[in-house]
C-alpha positions as CSV (number, residue, x, y, z in Angstrom):
1,M,92.3,119.4,74.1
2,K,95.2,117.0,74.5
3,F,95.3,113.8,76.5
4,K,98.4,114.0,78.7
5,N,98.8,111.1,81.2
6,V,97.4,108.0,82.9
7,L,97.6,108.1,86.7
8,I,97.7,104.9,88.8
9,V,97.5,104.7,92.6
10,V,100.4,103.1,94.5
11,K,101.2,102.5,98.1
12,D,105.0,103.0,97.9
13,I,106.0,105.4,95.1
14,E,109.7,104.5,95.2
15,R,109.0,100.8,94.9
16,S,106.6,101.5,92.0
17,R,109.2,103.7,90.3
18,R,111.7,100.9,90.5
19,F,109.2,98.4,89.2
20,Y,108.3,100.4,86.1
21,H,112.0,101.3,85.5
22,D,113.3,97.7,85.9
23,L,110.7,96.1,83.6
24,F,109.8,98.9,81.1
25,G,112.7,101.3,81.2
26,L,110.5,104.2,82.3
27,E,112.4,107.2,83.8
28,M,111.2,109.7,86.3
29,I,110.5,113.2,84.7
30,L,109.2,114.9,87.8
31,D,108.9,114.0,91.5
32,N,106.2,116.2,93.1
33,D,106.1,114.8,96.7
34,G,103.7,111.9,96.3
35,N,102.9,112.5,92.6
36,M,105.6,111.2,90.2
37,I,105.5,111.6,86.4
38,L,107.4,108.9,84.4
39,T,108.3,108.8,80.7
40,E,105.6,107.5,78.3
41,G,102.9,109.4,80.2
42,L,102.6,107.2,83.3
43,V,101.9,109.1,86.6
44,L,102.3,107.4,90.0
45,Q,100.3,108.9,92.9
46,E,100.6,107.7,96.5
47,E,97.5,106.1,97.8
48,K,97.2,108.4,100.9
49,Y,96.9,111.4,98.6
50,W,94.4,109.8,96.3
51,T,92.3,108.6,99.2
52,E,92.3,112.1,100.6
53,F,91.3,113.7,97.3
54,L,88.5,111.2,96.6
55,G,87.4,110.3,100.1
56,R,86.9,106.7,98.9
57,E,88.6,103.4,99.3
58,I,91.1,102.1,96.7
59,V,90.2,98.7,95.2
60,P,93.3,96.9,94.0
61,E,93.0,94.2,91.4
62,N,89.6,95.6,90.3
63,N,90.3,94.5,86.7
64,S,88.5,97.5,85.2
65,C,91.4,98.8,83.2
66,E,95.0,97.8,82.3
67,L,98.3,99.3,81.2
68,Y,99.3,97.9,77.9
69,F,102.9,97.6,76.6
70,E,104.2,96.0,73.4
71,E,107.4,93.9,73.3
72,S,108.7,92.0,70.3
73,N,110.9,89.8,72.4
74,I,108.2,88.7,74.8
75,E,110.1,85.6,76.0
76,G,113.1,87.8,77.0
77,F,110.7,90.1,78.8
78,I,109.2,87.2,80.7
79,E,112.7,86.1,81.7
80,K,113.4,89.6,83.1
81,L,110.1,89.7,84.9
82,E,110.7,86.4,86.6
83,K,114.3,87.4,87.5
84,Y,113.5,90.8,89.0
85,Y,110.0,90.0,90.3
86,P,109.7,86.2,90.9
87,D,106.6,86.7,93.2
88,V,104.6,88.6,90.6
89,K,100.9,87.7,90.5
90,Y,99.8,86.5,87.1
91,V,96.4,86.9,85.5
92,N,97.5,84.7,82.7
93,R,100.9,83.4,81.7
94,L,102.1,83.6,78.1
95,M,99.3,82.8,75.7
96,T,98.6,83.3,72.0
97,H,95.3,84.9,70.9
98,S,93.5,83.5,67.8
99,W,94.9,86.4,65.7
100,G,98.5,85.3,66.6
101,Q,99.4,87.9,69.2
102,K,101.3,86.6,72.2
103,V,100.3,88.2,75.6
104,I,101.0,87.9,79.3
105,R,99.0,89.7,82.0
106,F,100.0,90.3,85.6
107,Y,99.6,92.8,88.4
108,D,102.1,95.4,89.5
109,P,102.9,95.5,93.3
110,D,99.7,97.5,93.9
111,G,97.3,95.4,91.9
112,N,97.2,97.5,88.8
113,L,96.7,95.2,85.8
114,I,99.4,95.1,83.1
115,E,99.4,93.4,79.7
116,V,102.5,92.9,77.6
117,G,101.9,91.8,74.1
118,T,103.8,91.3,70.9
119,P,103.2,94.0,68.3
120,V,100.2,93.4,66.0
C-alpha cells in the first residue's frame, strides 16, 4: 500500500488553487471538475461534492489537523503572506519553540489550518 494524497475541502476551488500557488508554489496536476490535484500531494475538493458524498456538515477551523510546510526564510514567507493575503486569520504569529524552531500558524480561506516552520 502507498499513501498518495491529502484532501482538503474548499468552497471555491479556483481561489484555493491561487492561494496554494501564490504562497507555496503548488501547481495544478489535474482538474477533475470539483476535485483538483496539486503538486506535493495536496488535493482540493469543492465543498458541495464533499457534503454530498458524506451527507454531513463541514466544520471549518476545527483544528483537528494541519498542513505543515517548511521554509528556511520564514521572515520572507511572512512578508509574502502579508502582501498577498493581508486579511489572513492567524492562530499564532511568528514564535520560536523551546527547541529553536520558528513557526507561524494560520488558516487558509476555508479554515484549513496551516503551519509553516523552519527546518529542524
